[in-house]
C-alpha positions in Angstrom: 35.2 64.5 235.8 39.6 63.7 236.4 38.6 60.5 236.6 39.2 59.7 231.8 41.7 62.6 232.0 43.8 59.8 234.4 42.9 56.9 232.2 44.7 58.3 229.4 47.8 58.6 231.9 47.8 55.3 232.8 47.6 53.8 229.2 50.6 55.7 228.2 52.3 53.9 230.7 51.0 50.5 229.8 51.9 51.1 226.4 55.2 52.5 227.2 55.9 49.2 229.2 54.5 46.5 227.2 56.8 46.8 225.4 57.7 47.1 221.7 57.6 43.7 220.3 54.7 42.0 219.1 53.4 40.1 222.2 49.4 39.7 222.5 49.1 41.4 225.2 51.6 45.2 224.0 49.0 44.4 220.0 46.1 44.5 222.6 46.6 47.3 225.4 48.3 49.5 222.0 44.4 48.5 220.5 42.5 49.7 223.6 44.5 52.8 223.3 43.1 53.9 220.5 39.7 52.1 221.1 39.5 54.3 224.5 40.4 57.9 223.1 38.5 57.9 219.9 35.3 56.6 222.8 36.0 59.7 224.8 35.7 62.6 222.1 32.7 61.0 220.1 30.7 61.1 223.6 32.7 64.5 225.2 29.5 66.2 225.4 28.5 63.6 228.2 31.0 64.9 230.8 29.3 68.5 230.4 26.1 67.6 230.5 25.5 68.7 234.0 28.2 72.3 233.5 25.5 73.5 230.5 24.1 76.8 231.2 23.8 80.5 230.0 25.9 81.3 231.8 28.5 78.8 231.9 31.4 78.4 229.0 32.1 74.7 229.1 33.8 75.2 225.2 37.6 75.8 226.3 37.4 72.7 228.9 35.6 70.5 226.4 38.8 71.5 223.6 41.4 70.8 226.2 39.6 67.4 226.8 39.8 66.2 223.2 42.6 67.5 222.8 43.8 65.2 225.7 41.8 62.8 223.9 43.8 63.2 220.6 47.2 62.6 222.4 46.4 59.6 223.6 45.6 58.5 220.4 48.6 59.2 219.3 50.5 57.9 221.3 49.1 55.1 220.1 49.0 55.1 217.1 53.5 56.4 217.1 53.8 52.9 219.8 52.4 51.1 216.6 54.6 52.9 214.2 57.2 51.6 216.9 55.7 47.7 216.9 56.0 48.0 212.9 52.1 47.6 212.6 51.4 50.5 210.6 52.5 50.5 206.8 55.0 53.7 206.2 58.1 51.9 204.0 57.6 51.8 200.5 58.0 47.8 200.8 54.5 47.4 203.0 52.8 48.6 199.8 55.1 46.4 196.3 52.0 44.1 196.3 49.8 46.9 195.5 52.2 47.8 192.9 51.5 47.0 188.9 53.3 44.6 187.1 56.5 45.8 184.9 55.0 46.5 181.5 57.7 43.0 179.8 59.3 44.9 176.7 61.4 42.5 175.3 61.7 39.1 175.1 65.4 37.3 174.7 65.5 32.9 173.5 68.0 31.1 172.5 
């Protein structure tokens, strides 16, 4: 089925065109870009059900199917990073650091 692979390209184009701002549309398109490839990878046997036979090896096409979906997933994660929604800097984790131990007190 070539339709699902065309959807990956269209989805990447929509994510690109939605911009890097944090608006509801760009967030929804990006999360759809995460969910769709994950669902396709989880059900990757379904498009090849009719081709499974003793003489036909579907390993190569199935791996290509998964690779294309992983590329779409990688682009969606990249878009999340561009939008600033992934915690990739030290300052994103400051709240989880323990408070430093106070060694001295001063009074006047």
